C-alpha positions as CSV (number, residue, x, y, z in Angstrom):
1,A,-52.1,22.5,-27.8
2,A,-48.4,22.8,-29.9
3,K,-46.5,22.2,-26.6
4,M,-48.5,19.3,-25.3
5,F,-48.1,17.7,-28.9
6,I,-44.7,18.3,-29.0
7,F,-44.3,16.4,-25.3
8,L,-46.4,13.6,-26.7
9,L,-44.3,13.2,-29.7
10,L,-41.0,13.0,-27.5
11,V,-43.0,10.7,-25.1
12,V,-44.0,8.3,-28.1
13,T,-40.4,8.7,-29.6
14,E,-38.6,7.7,-26.7
15,A,-40.9,4.8,-25.8
16,S,-40.9,3.2,-28.9
17,S,-37.3,3.3,-29.5
18,R,-36.9,1.2,-26.5
19,F,-38.3,-1.5,-28.1
20,H,-37.7,-0.7,-32.3
21,D,-34.5,1.4,-32.5
22,C,-32.2,-1.7,-32.4
23,R,-30.9,-2.7,-35.7
24,G,-29.1,-5.6,-36.9
25,D,-29.6,-9.3,-37.6
26,L,-29.8,-12.6,-35.5
27,K,-26.2,-12.0,-34.3
28,F,-25.3,-8.5,-34.1
29,T,-27.9,-5.9,-32.3
30,I,-27.1,-2.4,-32.7
31,C,-28.8,-0.2,-30.2
32,S,-26.4,3.1,-30.3
33,L,-27.8,6.5,-30.4
34,A,-31.6,5.0,-29.4
35,L,-32.2,7.3,-26.2
36,F,-32.6,4.8,-23.8
37,T,-32.5,5.4,-20.1
38,Q,-32.2,1.6,-19.1
39,L,-31.1,-1.7,-20.8
40,P,-33.5,-2.6,-23.2
41,S,-35.8,-5.6,-22.3
42,R,-36.2,-7.0,-25.8
43,V,-32.7,-8.2,-27.4
44,A,-32.6,-11.6,-29.4
45,P,-30.9,-14.6,-27.2
46,S,-29.1,-15.7,-30.3
47,T,-27.3,-12.2,-30.1
48,E,-23.4,-12.0,-29.8
49,L,-22.9,-8.4,-30.4
50,L,-24.7,-6.2,-28.4
51,D,-24.0,-2.4,-29.0
52,L,-25.7,0.2,-26.4
53,S,-23.2,2.7,-26.7
54,D,-24.1,6.5,-26.9
55,N,-27.2,6.3,-24.8
56,H,-28.5,7.5,-21.3
57,I,-28.3,4.6,-19.3
58,S,-27.0,4.9,-15.6
59,V,-27.6,1.5,-13.8
60,I,-26.4,-1.9,-14.8
61,P,-28.9,-4.2,-12.5
62,K,-28.0,-7.5,-11.0
63,H,-28.3,-10.4,-13.8
64,S,-29.1,-7.7,-16.3
65,F,-28.0,-10.0,-19.3
66,S,-29.6,-13.6,-18.2
67,K,-31.7,-13.7,-21.8
68,N,-28.3,-13.3,-23.6
69,R,-25.7,-15.6,-22.4
70,R,-24.3,-16.2,-26.1
71,L,-22.9,-12.4,-25.7
72,R,-19.4,-12.2,-27.0
73,V,-19.0,-8.4,-27.2
74,L,-21.0,-6.0,-25.2
75,L,-20.4,-2.3,-25.9
76,L,-21.5,0.4,-23.2
77,Q,-19.4,3.1,-23.8
78,N,-20.3,6.8,-23.5
79,N,-23.4,6.4,-21.4
80,N,-23.9,7.7,-17.7
81,I,-23.4,4.4,-16.0
82,S,-22.6,5.1,-12.3
83,V,-23.7,2.0,-10.8
84,V,-22.6,-1.7,-11.5
85,E,-24.2,-4.1,-9.5
86,D,-22.5,-7.2,-8.0
87,G,-23.0,-10.1,-10.7
88,A,-24.3,-7.6,-13.3
89,F,-22.4,-9.7,-15.9
90,S,-22.3,-13.1,-14.1
91,Q,-24.1,-15.1,-16.8
92,L,-22.0,-13.7,-19.7
93,E,-19.7,-16.7,-19.4
94,F,-18.6,-16.6,-23.2
95,L,-18.0,-12.6,-23.3
96,Q,-14.6,-11.7,-24.5
97,K,-15.2,-7.7,-25.0
98,L,-16.5,-5.8,-22.4
99,D,-16.5,-1.6,-22.8
100,L,-17.5,0.8,-20.4
101,S,-15.5,4.0,-21.2
102,W,-16.9,7.4,-21.0
103,N,-19.0,6.6,-18.1
104,Q,-19.0,7.8,-14.5
105,I,-17.9,4.5,-12.8
106,S,-15.8,5.5,-9.7
107,T,-15.6,2.0,-7.7
108,L,-15.0,-1.8,-8.4
109,T,-16.2,-4.2,-6.2
110,E,-15.4,-7.9,-6.1
111,G,-18.8,-8.6,-7.7
112,F,-18.2,-6.5,-10.9
113,S,-16.3,-9.2,-12.2
114,I,-17.8,-12.5,-11.2
115,G,-18.9,-14.8,-14.1
116,L,-16.5,-13.1,-16.9
117,A,-13.3,-15.4,-16.5
118,L,-13.3,-15.9,-20.4
119,L,-13.1,-12.1,-21.0
120,R,-10.0,-11.2,-22.9
121,E,-10.5,-7.3,-23.5
122,L,-11.7,-4.5,-20.5
123,T,-12.0,-0.7,-21.4
124,L,-12.7,1.2,-18.2
125,A,-11.1,4.5,-19.9
126,H,-12.3,8.2,-19.1
127,N,-14.3,7.2,-15.8
128,R,-14.1,8.0,-12.6
129,L,-11.8,5.6,-10.6
130,T,-9.3,6.8,-8.0
131,S,-7.8,3.5,-6.5
132,L,-7.6,0.1,-7.3
133,D,-7.5,-2.9,-4.6
134,S,-7.2,-6.7,-4.5
135,L,-10.7,-7.2,-5.2
136,S,-11.2,-4.7,-8.1
137,F,-10.4,-7.7,-10.9
138,V,-10.3,-10.7,-9.1
139,H,-12.1,-13.0,-11.2
140,L,-10.5,-11.5,-14.7
141,D,-8.5,-15.0,-15.1
142,G,-8.1,-14.7,-18.6
143,L,-7.8,-11.1,-19.3
144,Q,-5.3,-9.8,-22.2
145,R,-5.9,-6.1,-22.2
146,L,-7.0,-3.8,-19.6
147,N,-7.7,-0.1,-20.6
148,L,-7.9,2.4,-17.4
149,T,-6.8,5.5,-19.5
150,S,-7.9,8.9,-18.1
151,N,-9.5,7.8,-14.6
152,A,-8.1,9.8,-11.4
153,I,-6.4,6.5,-10.0
154,S,-3.8,7.7,-7.3
155,T,-3.1,4.2,-5.3
156,I,-2.7,0.9,-6.7
157,Q,-2.6,-1.8,-3.9
158,V,-0.1,-4.7,-4.2
159,R,-2.5,-7.4,-5.5
160,S,-4.7,-5.7,-7.6
161,F,-3.7,-7.2,-10.7
162,S,-3.0,-10.7,-9.1
163,S,-5.4,-12.7,-11.0
164,M,-4.0,-11.7,-14.5
165,S,-1.0,-13.9,-15.4
166,T,-2.2,-13.9,-19.0
167,L,-2.5,-9.9,-19.2
168,R,-0.8,-8.6,-22.2
169,Q,-1.3,-4.8,-21.9
170,L,-2.1,-2.4,-19.1
171,H,-3.0,1.1,-20.2
172,L,-2.4,3.5,-17.1
173,E,-1.9,6.9,-18.7
174,D,-3.4,10.2,-17.7
175,N,-3.9,9.2,-14.3
176,Q,-2.8,10.8,-11.0
177,L,-0.1,7.8,-9.8
178,T,3.1,9.6,-8.0
179,F,4.8,6.8,-6.6
180,L,5.4,3.0,-8.0
181,R,5.5,0.6,-5.3
182,S,7.3,-3.0,-5.5
183,G,4.8,-5.6,-5.6
184,I,1.9,-3.8,-7.8
185,F,3.1,-5.6,-10.9
186,S,4.3,-8.8,-9.1
187,M,2.1,-11.5,-11.2
188,L,2.0,-9.6,-14.9
189,R,4.7,-12.1,-16.0
190,S,2.8,-12.2,-19.7
191,L,2.9,-8.2,-19.9
192,E,4.2,-7.0,-22.9
193,V,3.1,-3.2,-23.0
194,L,2.9,-1.1,-19.5
195,N,1.8,2.3,-20.5
196,L,2.1,4.7,-17.6
197,A,2.4,8.2,-19.4
198,G,0.9,11.3,-18.3
199,N,0.6,10.5,-14.6
200,Q,2.7,12.6,-11.8
201,I,5.5,9.8,-11.2
202,S,8.4,11.4,-9.4
203,E,9.6,8.4,-7.6
204,M,10.0,4.1,-8.1
205,E,11.1,1.6,-6.0
206,E,14.0,-0.3,-7.5
207,S,12.4,-3.4,-8.1
208,V,8.9,-2.4,-9.3
209,F,9.6,-4.0,-12.8
210,K,11.5,-6.8,-11.8
211,P,8.5,-9.4,-12.6
212,L,7.7,-8.3,-16.0
213,V,10.0,-10.6,-17.8
214,S,8.0,-10.5,-21.0
215,M,7.7,-6.7,-21.2
216,T,8.8,-5.2,-24.6
217,L,7.2,-1.5,-24.1
218,L,7.2,0.7,-21.1
219,N,6.1,4.1,-21.5
220,L,7.0,6.8,-18.7
221,A,6.5,9.8,-20.6
222,D,5.1,13.2,-19.2
223,N,5.7,12.3,-15.7
224,Q,7.5,14.2,-12.9
225,L,10.6,12.3,-12.8
226,A,14.0,14.2,-11.9
227,T,16.2,11.2,-11.7
228,I,16.2,7.4,-11.7
229,S,18.0,4.9,-10.2
230,F,20.2,2.5,-12.5
231,K,19.2,-0.3,-10.8
232,T,15.1,0.5,-11.4
233,F,15.9,-0.2,-15.2
234,Q,19.0,-2.6,-14.5
235,N,16.3,-4.9,-12.8
236,I,14.4,-5.3,-15.9
237,H,15.2,-8.8,-17.2
238,T,13.8,-8.8,-20.9
239,Y,15.3,-10.0,-23.8
240,S,14.3,-6.6,-25.4
241,T,12.4,-3.4,-23.9
242,H,11.8,-0.1,-25.6
243,I,11.4,2.7,-22.9
244,L,9.8,6.2,-23.5
245,L,10.8,8.9,-20.7
246,E,10.3,11.9,-23.1
247,G,8.6,15.3,-21.2
248,N,9.7,14.7,-17.7
249,S,11.4,17.0,-15.1
250,W,15.0,16.2,-15.6
251,N,17.9,17.4,-13.3
252,C,20.4,17.7,-15.8
253,D,23.6,17.2,-13.5
254,C,26.5,14.8,-14.2
255,D,25.1,11.9,-12.1
256,L,22.1,11.8,-14.4
257,Q,24.2,12.3,-17.5
258,R,26.7,9.5,-16.4
259,L,23.7,7.5,-15.4
260,F,22.1,7.6,-19.0
261,R,25.6,6.7,-20.6
262,K,25.5,3.7,-18.4
263,L,21.7,2.7,-19.2
264,R,22.5,3.2,-23.1
265,S,25.0,0.4,-23.0
266,I,22.6,-2.2,-21.7
267,Q,22.1,-4.0,-24.9
268,R,18.3,-5.3,-23.9
269,L,17.5,-2.0,-23.2
270,F,16.2,0.7,-26.0
271,L,15.9,4.3,-24.8
272,D,14.0,5.6,-28.1
273,D,13.4,9.0,-27.2
274,Y,16.8,9.6,-25.9
275,Y,17.7,12.3,-28.0
276,N,14.2,14.2,-27.3
277,L,14.8,14.7,-23.6
278,T,15.0,18.2,-22.4
279,C,16.2,19.7,-18.8
280,K,14.2,21.5,-16.3
281,A,17.1,22.1,-13.9
282,P,19.3,23.7,-13.2
283,P,17.8,26.9,-14.3
284,V,20.9,27.7,-16.3
285,L,20.3,24.4,-18.5
286,R,16.0,24.8,-18.6
287,D,15.1,23.5,-22.0
288,Y,18.3,22.4,-23.3
289,R,18.3,19.0,-24.6
290,L,20.3,16.5,-22.6
291,M,22.5,15.2,-25.5
292,E,23.7,18.8,-25.8
293,V,24.8,19.4,-22.4
294,D,26.2,16.3,-20.9
295,T,29.9,16.2,-22.3
296,E,31.5,19.7,-21.8
297,L,30.0,20.3,-18.3
298,C,30.8,16.7,-16.8
299,I,34.5,17.0,-18.3
300,A,34.9,20.2,-16.9
301,E,33.5,18.7,-13.0
302,T,35.7,15.7,-13.7
303,V,38.8,17.8,-14.4
304,T,37.9,19.9,-11.2
305,V,37.2,16.5,-9.1
306,L,40.5,15.0,-10.5
307,I,42.5,18.3,-9.5
308,I,41.1,18.5,-6.0
309,T,42.1,14.7,-5.6
310,A,45.7,15.2,-6.7
311,T,45.9,18.0,-4.4
312,V,44.8,16.1,-2.0
313,V,47.2,13.0,-2.8
314,V,50.1,15.2,-2.9
315,T,49.3,16.8,0.2
316,V,49.0,13.8,2.0
317,L,52.1,12.1,0.6
318,A,54.2,15.5,1.4
319,A,52.7,15.3,5.0
320,M,54.0,11.6,4.8
321,L,57.6,12.3,3.6
322,M,57.9,15.2,6.1
323,G,57.0,13.1,8.9
324,E,59.2,10.6,7.8
325,R,62.0,12.8,7.3
326,K,61.4,14.2,11.0
327,R,61.9,10.8,12.5
328,K,64.7,9.9,10.6
329,K,66.2,13.2,11.8
330,K,65.0,12.3,15.2
331,K,66.4,8.9,15.0
332,K,70.0,10.3,13.8
333,G,70.1,12.7,16.4
334,K,69.5,10.3,19.3
335,H,72.1,7.9,18.1
336,W,75.0,11.0,17.9
337,T,73.8,11.6,21.4
338,Q,73.9,7.8,22.4
339,Q,77.6,7.7,20.7
340,G,78.8,11.0,22.5
341,E,77.8,9.7,25.5
342,L,79.9,6.4,25.2
343,S,82.9,8.5,24.1
344,D,82.5,10.4,27.3
345,E,82.6,7.2,29.4
346,S,85.6,5.6,27.5
347,D,88.2,8.7,28.7
348,Y,87.7,7.5,32.1
């Protein structure tokens, strides 16, 4: 009897929570921690902020918010959402902020973004996305901030961000990117912050950052970069860009040291954490800071190269000189031979 009473109490509590555990006034409706397993059916049409965080919602059906067209902020973080049906947000024409972080979303279809032309901020951090393609964000023309932190994104197709000419911040930290291909950021002319920290990036094409003419911060910390191309950063044509590179797998040879010396001479680029860069290779320099090993090592290498070069030059000059002497000697000998022959003829 006691168990039956507890069970009935739980059922009544959950059922009542579906209709009565939302708090707020005419514009702000707070339904967080209300044990919802689906979207509530009774939300005031005048609501502008709806907080449904920390529930157990798993599906966002099509036209879910048809009675709440005035919504400007929708918070759905920390649920169990794995399915967002096409057109789920299509009637939220005034929505400016959508938070779907800490859910189980693995794919984004074209229908996901239908109707969200005025959305300014989209948060999809801590989901299960593995790739982005040309349809992922196709209707998000007005987006300014996109947070994709802590997913499992390993591939980004060339036109994934093609509609986002107004995007100002793109957060891709803590994903599984290994290679940055030219063209993936091609339309992001307004982008100011690009955070790529905590991936596995080991290689980048030289023109990948070239379209980012407004970028002020580029974070590439905690990746797998052993070296970089000078042109990759030379192609950043901004007034002022701060670059973070700490925590990579730097191979501290003389080429890398010369490269950083050149990069630091570019006035529009600021390597904010240069003094914290540490070597992973060669083994003898592991865990040393790059700035501590750059001068002496490369001076020795430069001297060696100069000695070898000088030796080669001297050898070549000596060979040329000897060749010239032999040629002159041979020519002189031939001349004396001819003179002797002429002298013999005169005797007759």
